[in-house]
C-alpha positions as CSV (number, residue, x, y, z in Angstrom):
1,M,88.5,-66.0,70.8
2,L,87.8,-66.3,74.5
3,R,87.7,-69.6,76.3
4,S,86.4,-70.5,79.7
5,M,89.2,-71.7,82.0
6,N,86.7,-74.1,83.6
7,D,86.1,-75.7,80.2
8,L,89.8,-75.9,79.3
9,E,90.5,-78.0,82.4
10,S,88.8,-81.0,80.8
11,Y,91.0,-80.8,77.6
12,A,93.4,-83.7,76.7
13,I,97.1,-83.0,76.1
14,R,98.5,-84.9,73.1
15,A,102.2,-85.2,72.5
16,M,103.8,-85.9,69.2
17,D,103.9,-89.6,70.1
18,G,100.8,-90.1,72.2
19,D,98.5,-88.8,74.9
20,L,100.1,-87.2,78.0
21,G,97.1,-86.7,80.2
22,H,94.6,-83.9,80.7
23,V,94.7,-80.3,82.0
24,K,94.3,-80.2,85.7
25,D,95.1,-76.5,86.4
26,F,96.8,-73.5,85.1
27,Y,99.5,-71.2,86.5
28,F,98.9,-67.5,85.8
29,D,101.1,-64.5,86.2
30,D,99.4,-62.3,88.9
31,Q,101.1,-59.2,87.6
32,A,100.4,-59.5,83.8
33,W,97.3,-61.7,84.2
34,V,98.3,-64.3,81.6
35,I,98.4,-68.1,81.7
36,R,102.1,-69.1,81.7
37,Y,101.8,-72.9,82.2
38,L,99.2,-75.7,82.0
39,V,99.4,-78.2,84.8
40,V,99.0,-81.7,83.3
41,D,97.8,-84.7,85.2
42,T,99.7,-87.5,83.5
43,G,97.7,-90.4,85.1
44,N,99.2,-93.8,85.4
45,W,101.8,-93.7,82.7
46,L,103.9,-91.3,84.7
47,S,102.9,-92.5,88.2
48,N,100.2,-89.7,88.5
49,R,102.9,-87.1,88.3
50,K,101.8,-83.6,87.5
51,V,104.0,-81.7,85.0
52,L,104.0,-78.2,83.5
53,V,103.5,-77.5,79.8
54,S,104.1,-74.0,78.4
55,P,101.6,-72.5,75.9
56,I,104.7,-72.1,73.8
57,A,104.5,-75.8,73.0
58,V,100.8,-75.7,72.1
59,D,100.0,-76.2,68.4
60,R,96.6,-75.7,66.8
61,P,94.0,-76.8,69.3
62,D,91.1,-79.1,68.4
63,W,88.3,-77.2,70.1
64,I,85.6,-79.6,69.0
65,G,87.5,-82.6,70.2
66,K,88.8,-80.8,73.3
67,V,92.4,-81.7,72.6
68,L,95.5,-79.5,72.9
69,P,98.3,-80.9,70.7
70,V,101.8,-80.0,71.9
71,S,105.2,-80.1,70.1
72,I,107.0,-82.3,72.7
73,T,107.4,-86.0,73.2
74,K,106.4,-88.2,76.1
75,E,110.1,-88.9,76.8
76,Q,110.9,-85.2,77.0
77,L,108.1,-84.7,79.4
78,R,109.2,-87.7,81.5
79,N,112.6,-86.2,81.9
80,S,111.5,-82.6,82.4
81,P,112.5,-80.8,85.6
82,G,110.4,-81.8,88.6
83,I,108.2,-79.2,90.3
84,D,105.8,-79.1,93.3
85,T,102.5,-78.1,91.6
86,D,101.0,-77.4,95.0
87,K,103.2,-74.4,95.5
88,P,103.8,-71.1,93.6
89,V,106.4,-71.4,90.9
90,S,109.7,-69.6,91.4
91,R,111.7,-67.9,88.7
92,Q,114.4,-70.6,89.3
93,H,111.9,-73.3,88.4
94,E,110.9,-71.4,85.3
95,M,114.5,-71.0,84.1
96,D,115.0,-74.8,84.6
97,H,111.9,-75.4,82.5
98,H,112.7,-73.0,79.7
99,D,116.3,-74.1,79.5
100,Y,115.3,-77.8,79.4
101,F,112.9,-77.3,76.5
102,G,115.0,-74.6,74.7
103,Y,112.3,-71.9,75.0
104,P,113.2,-68.2,75.1
105,Y,112.5,-66.4,78.4
106,Y,109.2,-64.4,78.3
107,W,110.3,-62.0,81.0
108,G,112.2,-58.7,80.5
109,G,110.2,-57.5,77.5
110,S,107.4,-55.0,77.1
111,G,104.9,-57.6,75.6
112,L,102.8,-60.3,77.3
113,W,105.5,-62.8,76.1
114,G,108.8,-61.0,76.2
115,M,108.9,-58.7,73.1
116,D,106.1,-60.8,71.5
117,P,102.3,-60.6,71.8
118,S,101.8,-64.4,72.0
119,P,103.6,-67.6,72.9
120,S,103.6,-68.9,69.4
121,S,105.3,-65.8,68.0
122,M,108.2,-66.3,70.5
123,M,109.7,-69.2,68.5
124,T,111.6,-67.4,65.8
125,M,114.4,-68.6,63.6
126,G,116.8,-67.7,66.4
127,H,115.3,-70.2,68.8
128,N,114.7,-74.0,68.7
129,R,111.2,-75.1,68.0
130,P,109.4,-76.9,70.9
131,G,110.4,-80.5,70.9
132,G,113.8,-79.8,69.3
133,S,117.2,-80.4,70.8
134,R,118.1,-78.5,73.9
135,R,120.1,-75.3,73.6
136,E,123.4,-74.6,75.3
137,P,123.0,-73.2,78.9
138,R,122.4,-69.5,79.1
139,D,124.0,-66.8,81.2
140,R,121.4,-66.7,84.0
141,T,123.1,-63.9,85.8
142,R,122.6,-61.6,82.9
143,L,119.2,-62.8,81.8
144,G,117.8,-63.0,85.3
145,S,119.2,-59.8,86.6
146,G,116.7,-57.5,88.4
147,L,114.3,-60.4,89.0
148,D,113.1,-61.3,92.5
149,H,113.7,-65.1,92.8
150,D,112.1,-65.2,96.2
151,D,108.8,-63.6,95.3
152,P,107.0,-65.8,92.8
153,H,104.2,-64.2,90.8
154,L,102.8,-67.4,89.3
155,R,99.7,-68.7,91.0
156,S,97.2,-71.5,90.6
157,C,94.0,-70.7,88.8
158,Q,92.3,-73.3,91.0
159,E,93.5,-71.5,94.1
160,I,91.8,-68.2,93.3
161,L,88.4,-69.8,92.6
162,G,86.1,-69.0,95.5
163,Y,88.1,-66.0,96.5
164,R,85.9,-63.2,97.9
165,V,85.6,-60.1,95.6
166,K,85.5,-56.8,97.4
167,A,84.5,-53.5,95.8
168,A,85.5,-50.1,97.2
169,D,82.4,-50.1,99.4
170,G,81.8,-53.7,100.3
171,D,81.7,-57.3,99.1
172,I,80.2,-58.2,95.7
173,G,80.6,-62.0,95.5
174,H,83.3,-64.6,94.8
175,V,85.5,-65.7,91.8
176,Q,83.7,-68.3,89.8
177,G,86.0,-68.6,86.8
178,M,88.1,-66.8,84.2
179,L,87.9,-66.1,80.5
180,V,91.2,-66.6,78.6
181,E,92.1,-65.2,75.2
182,E,92.9,-68.1,72.8
183,D,96.0,-66.7,71.1
184,T,97.7,-64.8,73.8
185,W,96.5,-66.9,76.8
186,A,95.8,-63.6,78.5
187,I,93.1,-63.6,81.2
188,R,90.7,-61.0,80.0
189,Y,88.0,-61.3,82.7
190,I,87.3,-63.0,86.0
191,V,83.8,-64.3,86.3
192,V,82.2,-63.1,89.6
193,E,79.3,-64.9,91.1
194,T,77.2,-62.4,93.1
195,S,74.6,-65.0,94.5
196,H,75.3,-64.1,98.2
197,W,74.6,-60.4,97.5
198,W,72.6,-60.4,94.2
199,S,70.8,-63.7,93.6
200,G,71.9,-65.7,90.6
201,H,73.9,-63.0,88.8
202,L,77.3,-63.4,87.1
203,V,79.3,-60.3,86.1
204,L,82.7,-59.9,84.4
205,I,85.5,-57.9,85.8
206,A,88.7,-57.1,83.8
207,P,92.1,-57.6,85.6
208,E,93.0,-54.0,85.0
209,W,90.2,-53.1,87.4
210,I,91.7,-55.2,90.2
211,R,93.5,-53.2,92.9
212,H,95.2,-56.2,94.5
213,V,94.9,-59.8,95.4
214,S,95.5,-60.9,99.0
215,W,96.7,-64.5,98.9
216,S,96.8,-64.7,102.6
217,E,93.2,-63.5,103.1
218,D,91.7,-65.1,99.9
219,T,90.3,-61.8,98.6
220,V,90.3,-59.9,95.3
221,A,89.9,-56.1,95.8
222,V,88.6,-54.1,92.7
223,N,88.5,-50.4,91.9
224,L,84.8,-50.4,91.4
225,R,81.8,-49.6,93.6
226,R,79.0,-52.1,94.3
227,Q,76.3,-50.0,92.6
228,A,78.4,-49.9,89.4
229,V,78.8,-53.7,89.5
230,K,75.1,-54.2,90.1
231,G,74.2,-52.1,87.0
232,A,76.8,-53.9,84.8
233,P,75.6,-56.1,81.9
234,P,75.0,-59.6,83.3
235,Y,77.1,-62.4,82.0
236,D,75.4,-65.5,80.6
237,S,77.9,-68.4,80.0
238,A,75.4,-69.9,77.5
239,V,75.4,-66.9,75.3
240,E,78.2,-66.0,72.9
241,L,80.2,-63.0,74.0
242,G,81.0,-60.6,71.1
243,R,83.2,-57.6,71.0
244,R,80.3,-55.2,71.0
245,W,79.1,-56.8,74.2
246,E,82.6,-56.3,75.6
247,M,82.5,-52.7,74.5
248,D,79.2,-52.2,76.5
249,I,81.0,-53.5,79.6
250,Y,83.9,-51.1,79.3
251,K,81.6,-48.3,78.4
252,H,79.4,-49.0,81.5
253,Y,82.5,-48.6,83.7
254,G,83.8,-45.6,81.7
255,R,87.0,-47.5,80.8
256,N,89.0,-47.9,77.6
257,G,89.0,-51.4,76.0
258,Y,92.1,-53.6,76.0
259,W,91.8,-54.4,72.3
260,A,93.6,-52.7,69.4
261,E,91.6,-50.2,67.4
262,H,92.2,-52.0,64.1
263,E,90.7,-55.3,65.3
264,E,87.4,-56.4,63.9
265,P,84.4,-56.1,66.4
266,E,83.5,-59.8,66.2
267,F,85.2,-61.5,69.1
268,M,83.3,-64.6,70.4
269,I,83.5,-67.1,73.2
270,S,83.1,-70.6,71.9
271,K,80.7,-72.8,73.9
272,R,82.0,-76.1,72.5
Protein backbone atom coordinates (compact mmCIF):
# COMPACT_ATOMS: atom_id res chain seq x y z
CA MET A 1 0.00 0.00 0.00
CA LEU A 2 1.04 3.58 -0.61
CA ARG A 3 0.40 6.27 1.97
CA SER A 4 0.46 10.03 1.63
CA MET A 5 3.24 11.58 3.70
CA ASN A 6 0.98 14.56 4.36
CA ASP A 7 -1.68 12.26 5.86
CA LEU A 8 0.82 10.34 7.99
CA GLU A 9 1.93 13.53 9.70
CA SER A 10 -1.32 13.59 11.67
CA TYR A 11 -0.88 10.06 13.06
CA ALA A 12 -0.55 9.42 16.79
CA ILE A 13 2.41 7.41 18.11
CA ARG A 14 1.46 4.91 20.80
CA ALA A 15 4.09 3.28 22.99
CA MET A 16 3.60 0.01 24.86
CA ASP A 17 2.61 2.01 27.96
CA GLY A 18 0.82 5.04 26.59
CA ASP A 19 0.73 7.75 23.94
CA LEU A 20 3.99 9.43 22.96
CA GLY A 21 2.71 12.23 20.77
CA HIS A 22 2.12 12.63 17.07
CA VAL A 23 4.16 12.53 13.88
CA LYS A 24 5.58 15.95 13.12
CA ASP A 25 7.97 15.17 10.27
CA PHE A 26 10.06 12.43 8.68
CA TYR A 27 13.74 12.06 7.92
CA PHE A 28 14.40 10.42 4.58
CA ASP A 29 17.54 9.08 2.96
CA ASP A 30 18.19 11.31 -0.06
CA GLN A 31 20.25 8.59 -1.74
CA ALA A 32 17.97 5.56 -1.32
CA TRP A 33 14.76 7.66 -1.01
CA VAL A 34 13.35 5.83 1.99
CA ILE A 35 11.99 7.09 5.31
CA ARG A 36 14.52 6.29 8.05
CA TYR A 37 12.93 8.04 11.03
CA LEU A 38 9.69 9.55 12.21
CA VAL A 39 10.03 12.84 14.07
CA VAL A 40 7.63 12.73 17.01
CA ASP A 41 6.33 15.82 18.78
CA THR A 42 5.94 14.60 22.37
CA GLY A 43 3.94 17.57 23.60
CA ASN A 44 3.86 18.52 27.28
CA TRP A 45 4.78 15.16 28.79
CA LEU A 46 8.35 15.50 27.52
CA SER A 47 8.58 19.30 27.59
CA ASN A 48 7.72 19.57 23.89
CA ARG A 49 10.88 17.69 23.00
CA LYS A 50 11.01 16.18 19.52
CA VAL A 51 12.43 12.67 19.27
CA LEU A 52 13.20 10.15 16.55
CA VAL A 53 11.43 6.82 16.16
CA SER A 54 12.69 4.29 13.63
CA PRO A 55 10.22 2.38 11.41
CA ILE A 56 11.94 -0.70 12.88
CA ALA A 57 9.89 -0.07 16.03
CA VAL A 58 6.54 0.34 14.26
CA ASP A 59 4.08 -2.52 14.77
CA ARG A 60 0.85 -3.06 12.85
CA PRO A 61 -0.56 0.41 12.12
CA ASP A 62 -4.18 1.29 12.80
CA TRP A 63 -4.89 3.05 9.52
CA ILE A 64 -8.52 3.77 10.38
CA GLY A 65 -7.71 5.18 13.80
CA LYS A 66 -4.58 6.91 12.47
CA VAL A 67 -2.34 5.36 15.14
CA LEU A 68 1.16 3.93 14.77
CA PRO A 69 1.89 1.55 17.67
CA VAL A 70 5.59 1.20 18.50
CA SER A 71 7.47 -1.47 20.47
CA ILE A 72 9.16 0.89 22.89
CA THR A 73 8.22 2.40 26.25
CA LYS A 74 7.82 6.00 27.26
CA GLU A 75 10.79 5.69 29.60
CA GLN A 76 12.99 4.37 26.81
CA LEU A 77 12.04 7.33 24.65
CA ARG A 78 12.59 9.75 27.52
CA ASN A 79 16.17 8.52 27.94
CA SER A 80 16.95 8.17 24.23
CA PRO A 81 19.88 10.12 22.75
CA GLY A 82 19.08 13.77 22.14
CA ILE A 83 19.16 15.19 18.64
CA ASP A 84 18.60 18.54 16.97
CA THR A 85 15.64 17.84 14.68
CA ASP A 86 16.16 21.16 12.90
CA LYS A 87 19.38 19.86 11.34
CA PRO A 88 20.30 16.94 9.05
CA VAL A 89 21.05 13.73 10.95
CA SER A 90 24.66 12.55 10.99
CA ARG A 91 25.80 8.93 10.94
CA GLN A 92 27.14 9.41 14.48
CA HIS A 93 23.65 10.30 15.68
CA GLU A 94 22.25 7.27 13.90
CA MET A 95 24.77 4.98 15.55
CA ASP A 96 23.86 6.41 18.95
CA HIS A 97 20.17 5.85 18.23
CA HIS A 98 20.54 2.29 16.92
CA ASP A 99 22.93 1.26 19.69
CA TYR A 100 20.62 2.64 22.37
CA PHE A 101 17.58 0.70 21.13
CA GLY A 102 19.57 -2.36 20.07
CA TYR A 103 18.67 -2.10 16.39
CA PRO A 104 20.85 -3.54 13.63
CA TYR A 105 22.45 -0.97 11.33
CA TYR A 106 20.64 -0.59 8.01
CA TRP A 107 23.65 0.69 6.06
CA GLY A 108 26.25 -1.47 4.34
CA GLY A 109 23.85 -3.89 2.64
CA SER A 110 22.33 -4.12 -0.81
CA GLY A 111 18.72 -3.81 0.32
CA LEU A 112 16.70 -0.80 1.40
CA TRP A 113 17.29 -1.89 5.00
CA GLY A 114 20.73 -3.46 5.08
CA MET A 115 20.34 -6.92 3.62
CA ASP A 116 16.59 -6.79 4.19
CA PRO A 117 13.73 -5.35 2.11
CA SER A 118 11.84 -3.82 5.03
CA PRO A 119 12.50 -2.54 8.58
CA SER A 120 10.32 -5.23 10.17
CA SER A 121 12.39 -8.01 8.58
CA MET A 122 15.61 -6.63 10.12
CA MET A 123 14.75 -7.88 13.58
CA THR A 124 15.78 -11.52 13.34
CA MET A 125 16.64 -14.03 16.03
CA GLY A 126 20.14 -12.59 16.14
CA HIS A 127 18.92 -9.16 17.22
CA ASN A 128 16.92 -7.80 20.11
CA ARG A 129 13.33 -6.89 19.46
CA PRO A 130 12.50 -3.17 19.73
CA GLY A 131 11.82 -2.37 23.33
CA GLY A 132 14.09 -5.12 24.61
CA SER A 133 17.25 -4.68 26.60
CA ARG A 134 20.13 -2.83 25.04
CA ARG A 135 22.88 -4.81 23.40
CA GLU A 136 26.56 -4.58 24.14
CA PRO A 137 28.37 -1.72 22.34
CA ARG A 138 29.44 -2.60 18.81
CA ASP A 139 32.74 -2.07 17.06
CA ARG A 140 31.94 1.21 15.33
CA THR A 141 35.29 1.37 13.58
CA ARG A 142 34.52 -1.82 11.71
CA LEU A 143 30.80 -1.25 11.18
CA GLY A 144 31.17 2.38 10.22
CA SER A 145 34.18 2.02 7.96
CA GLY A 146 33.86 3.63 4.57
CA LEU A 147 31.06 5.95 5.72
CA ASP A 148 31.24 9.70 5.50
CA HIS A 149 30.34 10.99 8.95
CA ASP A 150 30.49 14.63 7.84
CA ASP A 151 28.09 14.37 4.89
CA PRO A 152 24.65 13.42 6.24
CA HIS A 153 22.16 12.09 3.73
CA LEU A 154 19.10 12.20 5.97
CA ARG A 155 16.86 15.15 5.29
CA SER A 156 13.56 16.51 6.55
CA CYS A 157 10.53 15.75 4.40
CA GLN A 158 9.09 19.08 5.52
CA GLU A 159 12.17 20.82 4.19
CA ILE A 160 11.73 19.58 0.64
CA LEU A 161 8.08 20.63 0.42
CA GLY A 162 7.80 23.67 -1.81
CA TYR A 163 11.10 23.00 -3.58
CA ARG A 164 11.09 24.03 -7.22
CA VAL A 165 11.07 21.11 -9.67
CA LYS A 166 13.10 21.61 -12.83
CA ALA A 167 12.87 19.50 -15.97
CA ALA A 168 15.70 19.32 -18.49
CA ASP A 169 14.18 22.26 -20.36
CA GLY A 170 12.64 24.40 -17.65
CA ASP A 171 10.53 24.58 -14.49
CA ILE A 172 7.49 22.34 -14.07
CA GLY A 173 6.25 23.20 -10.58
CA HIS A 174 7.04 22.52 -6.93
CA VAL A 175 7.03 19.58 -4.52
CA GLN A 176 3.62 19.21 -2.89
CA GLY A 177 4.06 15.89 -1.09
CA MET A 178 5.32 12.31 -1.25
CA LEU A 179 3.79 8.84 -1.50
CA VAL A 180 5.37 6.27 0.81
CA GLU A 181 5.21 2.49 0.56
CA GLU A 182 3.60 1.04 3.67
CA ASP A 183 5.86 -1.97 4.29
CA THR A 184 9.26 -0.72 3.18
CA TRP A 185 8.79 3.00 3.95
CA ALA A 186 10.29 3.70 0.53
CA ILE A 187 9.30 6.97 -1.14
CA ARG A 188 7.84 5.83 -4.45
CA TYR A 189 6.76 9.22 -5.81
CA ILE A 190 7.05 12.91 -5.17
CA VAL A 191 3.82 14.78 -5.87
CA VAL A 192 4.44 17.83 -8.05
CA GLU A 193 2.04 20.76 -8.17
CA THR A 194 2.24 22.40 -11.60
CA SER A 195 -0.18 25.27 -10.89
CA HIS A 196 2.35 28.01 -11.76
CA TRP A 197 2.88 26.45 -15.16
CA TRP A 198 -0.13 24.23 -15.81
CA SER A 199 -3.13 25.30 -13.74
CA GLY A 200 -4.46 22.92 -11.10
CA HIS A 201 -2.51 19.86 -12.18
CA LEU A 202 -0.73 17.29 -9.99
CA VAL A 203 1.73 14.78 -11.41
CA LEU A 204 3.84 12.01 -9.88
CA ILE A 205 7.57 11.69 -10.42
CA ALA A 206 9.53 8.66 -9.23
CA PRO A 207 12.79 9.24 -7.31
CA GLU A 208 14.78 7.29 -9.90
CA TRP A 209 13.97 10.05 -12.40
CA ILE A 210 15.51 12.69 -10.15
CA ARG A 211 18.93 13.83 -11.31
CA HIS A 212 19.86 15.69 -8.14
CA VAL A 213 18.48 17.77 -5.27
CA SER A 214 20.11 21.11 -4.50
CA TRP A 215 19.56 21.79 -0.81
CA SER A 216 21.23 25.17 -1.08
CA GLU A 217 19.06 26.31 -4.01
CA ASP A 218 15.80 24.57 -2.97
CA THR A 219 15.44 22.76 -6.28
CA VAL A 220 14.82 19.22 -7.53
CA ALA A 221 16.19 18.50 -11.01
CA VAL A 222 14.60 15.63 -12.95
CA ASN A 223 15.65 13.71 -16.06
CA LEU A 224 12.43 14.54 -17.89
CA ARG A 225 11.27 17.13 -20.37
CA ARG A 226 8.38 19.52 -19.76
CA GLN A 227 6.26 18.18 -22.60
CA ALA A 228 6.59 14.63 -21.28
CA VAL A 229 5.45 15.77 -17.85
CA LYS A 230 2.54 17.70 -19.33
CA GLY A 231 1.33 14.58 -21.14
CA ALA A 232 1.67 12.31 -18.10
CA PRO A 233 -1.42 10.86 -16.38
CA PRO A 234 -2.63 13.46 -13.87
CA TYR A 235 -2.71 12.50 -10.20
CA ASP A 236 -5.92 12.89 -8.22
CA SER A 237 -5.38 12.44 -4.49
CA ALA A 238 -9.08 11.55 -4.06
CA VAL A 239 -8.84 8.56 -6.40
CA GLU A 240 -7.28 5.25 -5.40
CA LEU A 241 -4.04 4.58 -7.21
CA GLY A 242 -3.71 1.01 -8.47
CA ARG A 243 -0.71 -0.79 -9.89
CA ARG A 244 -2.13 -0.63 -13.40
CA TRP A 245 -2.26 3.15 -13.08
CA GLU A 246 1.36 3.10 -11.95
CA MET A 247 2.22 0.97 -14.95
CA ASP A 248 0.66 3.63 -17.18
CA ILE A 249 2.91 6.28 -15.62
CA TYR A 250 6.07 4.28 -16.17
CA LYS A 251 4.97 3.31 -19.68
CA HIS A 252 4.34 6.97 -20.51
CA TYR A 253 7.92 7.82 -19.62
CA GLY A 254 9.32 4.68 -21.21
CA ARG A 255 10.74 3.42 -17.90
CA ASN A 256 10.72 0.05 -16.17
CA GLY A 257 8.67 -0.25 -12.98
CA TYR A 258 10.23 -0.58 -9.52
CA TRP A 259 7.97 -3.49 -8.51
CA ALA A 260 8.85 -7.17 -8.70
CA GLU A 261 7.41 -9.11 -11.61
CA HIS A 262 5.74 -11.65 -9.35
CA GLU A 263 3.68 -9.08 -7.44
CA GLU A 264 -0.05 -8.84 -7.98
CA PRO A 265 -1.20 -5.79 -9.99
CA GLU A 266 -3.47 -4.41 -7.28
CA PHE A 267 -1.56 -1.81 -5.30
CA MET A 268 -3.72 0.89 -3.79
CA ILE A 269 -3.37 4.16 -1.96
CA SER A 270 -5.63 4.28 1.06
CA LYS A 271 -7.58 7.51 1.48
CA ARG A 272 -8.50 6.91 5.11
